C-alpha angles and dihedrals in degrees: 000000000000091000091049090050090051092049091050091049091051091050096046098039098084091045093053092048090051089051091057091055090051101038098049096059090043088053091051092049090048090050090055086057099041098038098049094124095047092047091053091047092050090049092053093049093049091044090056091049090049092048091052091049091049092049092051092049092046090053090054090049092049092052091049092049092050086057088050091244122157114251117223111250093231090057091052089048093051092050091048091051091049091052091051091050089051089055090050092049090050090057091050090050090055091055097045098080091049092054093045091056092052101051094164092054093098094173096058092042091051094047096048093046090051091051091050092050095048092044090052091053091049091050091052091053091047091051091049089057093052094093102124117158090193132001101211151024122240115274114281116253113278086233090085097049128097118249114232120220139162131287115315119237118190101221116176092222090057100036095064093050090048092052092047092051092048090051089051092050090052088057107088091202094070117076103162122054126172133199114193137174143125121302113284096017094118107264096139093046094055090045090057091050090051090051093054093046091050089053093048090053093043091229092152137027091231139010122205127187123188132168114237100185129183097292102058113214106186094188092052092048092049092051092048091051091047092048092051089050092049090245123141113221103197094152116095106197116096095230092050092051091048091050094048094047092047092049091050094050094044089060095068134080087241142321131215106216112197114195108189128200099012113182103179145005114314123197103217093194089060088058094048096250111145108211091201090066101027135064109210121211114190132188121199143155088218113073090185093073090060090061093054091049094050094239106188100205124032125188120192118211111217129196120271122272118251091258093049092045092053092048093050093048092050090050092054100040096048134220094318088083089072090068105114091221091059100037097087093046091046092055090049090051090051088050091055090053089058096208096303106145097210091053094047093048096044097045090042092054091046090056097038112144091351108145101174108106091209090063090052093048091051091049091052091048092051093048091050091049091051092229113093095182094160093050104066093168089059090053093048098045102032110022100038097056091049092043088054089060088056093045090052091064106106091185110088092200090055091051091050093047090051092053090044090059090057090064092069120088120275116279090008121150100233115215114229086218091065091049088052093049095047095039090053092046090053093047087241095148116070123211098010119142103189145008094270091057090047090052091049091049092050090050091049092051092047090052089051091052092045092051087057091046093241087120130032134210114278128213090289141355091282095060139055134193135209123220109244095237090048088048090053089053090048092050091048090050094044091052089056089053096050098265117121134198110195115197088203135014100274107156093166088088115086109247100151094129096049120122096195129031128182119187128190113195123240132183115269096030128106133194115254122252096233136346133176113241104160093166098044113125102163131035123180119182113184113189095174091147086062096229113173101259122181122203117207118227091247094051096109098037095098097049105058093145093064115138102176128036125180121180123180126188096349107171103215134107090224139018121240114285090234089073085085088068092067095098092157094054111126102166125041116179120181120181126183093340121155096223115132099200139038097184088129091074090082088076094052095086096171096051112135102165124041114176122176117175128178092352092149098179097063108102102169139027108234123239088237088071089074092066093068096102093169096054113128102167129038124177133173101164122167091002090143097186096054105117106143131064108160119221118270098027102097094034090062092061092089095166094052112131102173131031121184124180106150117152094015132057116036104153099104112159136209119249110241126174114249093011121110114223126217094199141032120288124226090238090066087074088071089075092062097089094169096052113131102161130038130181116173141143123223119204097194115061091196088073088070087078092066115105108232128177109207128187113294087223093072109121102160130038140162111188119174121190122198132191139065115308120217112266093238093063116086124217089252091052090048089056093047091046092055093040098048102038103037099039 
């Protein structure tokens, strides 16, 4: 029996195995049909679980994105898959009610149940793969991001500088580059453009830009650099921070480090910036700091051309500028901004879409007055940055000299000589012993102001200029400090506490009879329009503390008698005045500088001039009527350092025993032991034969001799004669 059983088993075995292959699939298919309800229920449960998991993961992703973190790609893929499954489930849910209503439709019931079962299985696998410890990486360093800025305008004056800087940055030999210019000229804007171009060209691994500002905070700067590099500076000691920053920067192919708004010398090694691995681009309104930092390439940002300025203003103010009634005023406003981008942009925005001509006229008036009180945005965006340049001056003399320049007329080339005269009269220069030292100090201060773009080059090395917008800021600042620049003679305003007053004449205005200015130290009256101004005899009575007086083109044969009351006057400067006498100077016992230029009515120097024992500078240039200087006047001025008489007196006489002279002799100059500069003209060439021993201190001279030389003296001998005997 056992054998029979074995034989039967052997015969039936393959058949039974075949049955299992056939029956199992049939069973699965039958289950799809029979288990429709349970398959749908399982799908809904798993779908809810999946939806909850997806929501939790999405919340984590949202938090990470708000922190600008980088989401892992597999997380994004999982969420996308979950969303697609949800769409698929929604379609199944739509078909379920239809199948339930058609119970005898076995085909639809079978198909939908199968979809539900397979979808459930897929969801389970998807949930099993949702095992993320974290969904993101920390945010990338800001050093690899683009810096957004406003609309780009391709100005020719900027484009060339930009291209030059880019060429320099491509040169691996240059590690220090500087961009300098006055406040508001566009230094930061061009730096941002450079940054984005550098990133587009992949010139550096990383680019970092931080603002240094006037008050340098080394710790703050280090932390900002570290943050932009994605570096955590948890160490507190300076040396440890420097070491960590340096190590981080040394690990790159190269870094462009942009330090914006630098006001003074920065020691990069103290910040942890390795110059061998970093190229440093600095912006500053003080060119002088670049010299102390050994900056290799310096680019100066200039103001916009007239064409560029007009284009920029039109872009900011909008189409209303095309109104013919506003066009002329608009061009005048652009003219007042003098090509300074920040002024053009700010004023343009303030007037944007304004069509009322009265608003435009008022804006022009305020800009001309240098005090836009009703345009606070202009003050904040234009005046404050320029005022900050002034406030940063730690040299009080430089600050005073800057404000002094604002007292001169608009667009005027300001002579350095005048700044020296007035600065000395106001005791502005500390520690100086003579005029030459005062002149050197004035030049040094001017160079300081020019390096900070508060002053500009004049027509030559003896003059400077002030940008009109900067001048407006200076006038505004000076007015707050009791120094007033009046565009016209308007004495109806109360200025009794002022220390400086500058007046520019205008038709229809007269000088007052008498005002009380107890604190007044400087008075400049410029009558360049040559209006007939009359000065009452009591005019100077209320300003007895005056130190500096400048009068230009005063049409009067004599100055008010009360000028003799100015006992504290140290500088008297008369230019193109019609006075015929200066005998009053004898009463000005503290006078140190007396300058008379083009005063054509003066015929004789008064004897009283000889009593000015403190006089250092005496000038009567281009006083064409001056023909008499009595003997003994000039020789008594023993402290005189500079004497200038070009274009005026020529009647020098020889000193002969027993002969009375009408005019000064050349030998009287020998008594001026402090003389260092001499400019005179001699009308008699025979006087060149006199042997004169002048002060050994003389360093500058201009001596011109007129007349007919004897035929037996060669040109070379004439030169030697003048050279050897006169100096």
